[in-house]
N, C-alpha and C positions, 0 to 999 in steps of 0.2 A: 717526619716529625721534627719539631723545632725545640730547642732548649734555650734557656737564658744565657748559656755559655756555649761556645762551639764544642765543648768536650764533656761538660758535666751534665748528668741526667737531671732534668727538671721533673721532680716527683709530682707536682700539681698537674702539669700538662699531661704527663704520662697517665696519671690516674683518670683524668677526664677522658682521654682518648680510649683507654681500656674500657671504661664504663659504656661509652657510646658504641664501640665496636662489639663488645660482649652482647649487648642487646640486639644488634643487627644479626650477629651469628646465632643467637638464641632463636630468633624468628626463622632464620634459614634452616636451622636444625629441625624445628617443628614442621616446616614446610616439606622438607626432603626426607626426614627420618635418618639423616646421616649421623654416624657415631664417631668417626675418626677422620683426621686429616694430617697430611704431611706438611711440615713447616720448615722453611729455611729462609733466612735473610742474613746478608753479610753485616748489616748495621745492627749493633747491639740494642739500640733503643727501639727500632722497628720490630726486631725479633722479640724483645721482651713484651711489648704492647700486644703483639699478635698472639703470643703464647698465653699470656694471662687472660686475654679476652676469650680465646678459644676454650681455655680451661674453665673459666667462670661460666661460659655458655654450655658446658657439659660435654665438650669434645675430648676424646682421647687423642693425644698428639704424638706423632711419629717424627723423629729427627733422622734424616739421611746421614750417611757417614760424612758427606761433605756436599758442596753445591754442584758437583759435576752432574751433567744430565743423566748419565747412566745410573748413578747412585740414587738420584731422585726417582727415576723410573722404577728401580728395584724397591724402594720404600713405598711407592705408590701402589704396588700390587697388594699391599695389606691395608690400604686406606680407601675411604669413600671419596675423599676430595684431596686436592693438592693446593695448598696456599703458598705457592712459590711464584713470584712475578714472572720469571723467565720460562716457566713450564707452559707447554702448548698442547698437552694431551687432552683427552676427553674429560678427565677428572679435574681440570683446572678450575679453581675457585677464584673468580675475580671480585675484589672488594667493591668495584664500581657497580656490580650487579646486585649487591645486597639491598634489601628493602630498608628504608629509614624506619626505625622503631620509635614511634611517637610515645608510647607508654614505657618510659625508661625504668628499668629495675636497677636501683643503685646498690652495688655490693657494699657490704659494711665497710670494707677497705679494699678498694680496687687493686692495690698493690700487694695485698696479702695472698698467700698461696692457698689453693683449694685444699679441702680435706679428702676429696674423693676423686676418682679418675686415674688414668694411667698415662705414663710417658714411655715411649719406646725409643731406645738409643740403638743406632747401628754402630757398633764398635768399628774403629778403623782397621784393626787387625794388623799384625806385623807383616803379613804377606800382602796386604792391600785388599783382602777380601774380608768384609765385615759380617757380623751376625747380629740379629736383633736381641736386645736385652730389655725386658719390661720392668719398669719400676713404678710403684704406686706413689701417689702424692703423700700418703702416710709415711712411706719410707723416706722420701725427700725431706719432709718436715721433721722427722725424727733426727735425721743427720744434721739438719740446720740447727736444731736446738742444741745438739752436742757441740757443734762448731762455736756457737755463741757462748756456751759455757766454758769452752776450753781456751779460746783466743779472744783477747780484748785489746783495743787500741784507743787512743784519744778520739773524741768525736769529730775533731777538725781534720782528720786524715781522709785521703782519697784512696780508692782502690784502682790500681793501674794494672792492666793485664797484657801479656804477650801471647796468650793462648786464646783459642776460639771459644765463644760462648755456646757453640753447637754441641759440645761434648760435656760429659757430666762434671769434670773437674772445673772447666771454665764456667759452666752454667752455675754451679754451686758457689764458687769462690769469687767470680767476677760480678755476678748479678744477684743471686738469691741471698747469699750471706750478707753482703753490704746492705741490701734492702731490709733484711730482718734486723740487723745490728745498727742501722741508721748511719752508715758511712756514705760519703759521696762516691758515686760511681763515675769514673772517667770512661767515656765511651770509646776513646781512641783504641784501635787495635795496633799495638806497638810491634813493629817489625825490626827496628834497628836500635842499637844502644844509644845512638844520638837522639832519637825520638824520646826515649825513656828519660834521658838527662833533661831535656827541655820540659817535660811534663812534671818530673819530680822537683824541678827548681821552683815550681809555683806554690807548693804547699806540702806538708807532711804526707808521706805516701807509703802504702803497703803494695808491694809488687807481687803479682800472681804470675808465675812463670814456669819454665821447664828447664831440665838439665842442659838441653842444647842451647837455649838462649843464655843461660848462666855462663856456659863455656865461651860464648862470644863476648859476653859482658866483661868477663875478667881478662880476656885477651886484649880487648880495646881499652879497658880501664878508663872509660870516659866519665864515669859517674862519681869519681872521687871528690870533685868540687861541690857536689850536691849531696854528699853522703849524710850530712846533718839532717836532711829531710827524709831519709829512708828509715822508716821506723819498723818495717817488717818485710821479709821476703818469704814467699811460699814456693816450693818446687814440687812438681809431680809430673806424671806421665812417663816416668822411667827412672832408673837409678842415677843419682847424682854421685859422682866419684868423690871420695874423701879429699883428694887433692884439690878438686874444684871448690868444694865446700870450704876448705881451710883458706884457700886463696881469696875467695869472696869475703870471708870474715876479715882477713888481713887488709883487704882493700877498702871495705865499706864499714867495718866495725859492727856488722849485723850478721848473725848466723842464720842461714836459710833454714826455715822449718820445712823439713821434707815430709811429704804425705805419702804413705804407702797404702795402696788400695787398687780398685779396679771398677769398671762400670758395673760388673755383677755384684760386687760386695759393698760398693761405696768406700768411704775412708775406713781403714782398718787401724792404722797407727801413725805415729809421728816421731820425729827425732830432730836434733840439731847437732851438727858437727862443726867445731871451731878449732880443733887441734887434732894431730895425728894420733888418735887412739880409738880403739873399738868402742863405738857408741851404739847401744842396743836400741830397739824400737819400743815405744810405749804405746800400748793399746788405748784407744779412746774408751771413755766410760761405757760400760755395758757390752763391750766386745771382748770375746775370748779367742785366743789363738792356741791351737793344740797340734800335736804331731799326728799325722795320718800316714803310716808307712814312711816313705821317704819325704813326703810333702808336708806343708803346713796347711791346716784347715781352719776355717773361721766360723764362729757362731756370732750372729749379729742381729739386732732389731731392724736392720736395713734391708732384709730380704726374708721371704717366707719359708724357705727351706730350713730344715733343722741344722744343716751344716753345709758349707761350701768348701770343697777341696781345691786349693790353688795349685798352680804349677811351680810354686816357689819352694825351694829347700831351705832349711834353717834349723835352729836349735831353740828350744824353749828354756828361758832363764827364769829367775825368780821375780816376784812382784809384778806379774803380768807382762813381763818384757820378753823379747825374743831377738834373735839375730837372723840375718838372711845370708845365704851362701850361693845363690844362683838359681836359675830356673831349671826344672827337670826337663822341660821340652827343649832346652838348649844343651842338654847332655847328649853327645853323639858318639858313635863308634867309628874310629879310623883304623883300619887294619887290625881289628879286634881290640884296640885300645880305647877305653872310654876317656872322653875329655869334655869338660864343661866350658862352653864358649864364653860365658860370663866371667869365669875365673881367668881365662886368658886375657880378656879385656881389662880386668881389674889390675893385673900385673903390668900390662903395657901402659895403662893410663897413669900409673905412678911414675913412669919414666919422664924425665924433664923434657924430652923431645916431643912429647905428645900432649895435645890438649884434650882430644877425645878420639875414640876409635871404636870400630865394630869389626867383629870377625864373622865372616859368612862362609857357609858350606857350599862349595862349587862342585857340581856334578857334570862330568863329561863322559857320556856313555856309561861304562862300568867303573870309571875312575872317579874317586872323590878326593878333594884336597881343600885346604882352607885358604881363604883370601883375607887380607887385612886392608881395611879402608881407614885412613888416619888423617886427622887434621894436625899439622905440626905447629909447635910453638915457635917463638923467635929463635930459641936455641936449636930446635929441630931443623928449622929452615937453614940456619947457619951451618949445621952439620951436613945437611943435604948438599948445599952449594959447595962446601969445602971438600967433602970426601966422596960425593956421588951417591946415587941411589943404591947401588949394590952394597956399598960399605954400610950404609944405614940399615938396609935390610938385614945384613949379617949381624950387626950389633944388636938389633931388636930380637933376633933369634937367640942371641946369647943371653939377653935379659930373661927370656922365657926358659932357657935351658936349666936354670937353677931349680925349676919346679916341674917342668914338663918334659916328657920323652921326645925324641927327635921326630917321631911320626906325627906328633901333635903340632908341629910348627907350621905357621902359614907358609905357603909356597908362592903366593902372588901378593904383590903389594901395590896399593894405589894411595898416593898422597894428594889430598884435595884441599881446596880453600875452605869448604864447609861440607859437612855431611848432610845429605838430603833428608829433610824431615817433613812431616805433614803439619796441618794447622794446630795439632795438639803438641807439637814439638817432639813427636815420636818418630823413630826411625822406621822407614818402610823398606823392608829387606829386599823386596823385588827391585827397588830402585838401586840399592847398593849392589845387587848382583849384576845389574846392567853395566856397571863400571868395569866389569871384567869381560864383557862381550868382545 
């Protein structure tokens, strides 16, 4: 699909292609009785056209966790057809095989979202194994209405994303929200801070990103010359450390709007951190967070269940606000001592030597110990080069010793240029664990 600009979505061309393809798919659906298809494409414009066309034709759409053949095969087990160019299985749907639909049925607005039908997301999962999560178009539309009512920018801005459109955060914030709110959609998938700087230099921009990319952005600090064009930054996919949030604000003059939520719940709450003080989370309109035993639970119009119990721990505050204190599923026992790995990471991330870090549980037979994977700052690299790895390891243990018992200390340390993340900017713990093999 072509656009008038190499990077900006052309809505007129997009609408025309959606209309034509929707009619072809509608005929195909009538001929075959098919109800669902798997969809993946790396290009955001092609992905958007195929998604809207399939949805307007009445298909339920399934998104694999990523474009890897094994994950597409897993998703295809629940689908009638697979609309993925690289797929070669029996269920492959080739667009070249579709019948030309002479009697065109024009949607009222080809770029509007349907009111009925389902989308299935395969979550990436922190261990690399995903699970299907079904969302209705009614849920998606309800969340988009809330986003439009909560966040507003000037109409001349563009949306630039460093996250994949294949997952719910990128799909909502990179494609659906700007379509609904009438912002320009920059189709470029940004992988490096230098790319971002070049795109932001062209016009006012809202950046849709992740904590992992923000850590790289503030480390390189290449966008200070174009900060006048950065009118908004959104971060989701994992917790953004307060130190990174404050540094971003100091460098660019914009506080990142952090979005708390999940594939299952949609967006739950948001907050901005621009200085070192505890900043609570504010629920989106219509959403309630309450305490359920140790965990937080959510009531929301974005899913059908009466309540969804998260794996996050926290405290309920006044005026619909709450705090987060780590995930219950990251609370482990080491030699009968409970320790929350999120809490360890928060303390370490506040140290000047560390940009970002993750703590992983390593199991060798009957023995368990913690491993630390960290990306060092310039100060940390200087300390490593001057004093050596053992000295740095020892000092970081001393940092933790103020709050944690000795048994809770990491025993193995890996210092890396970048922590491995997936297309959502999320850490895959299976990849982190391999660093200790």
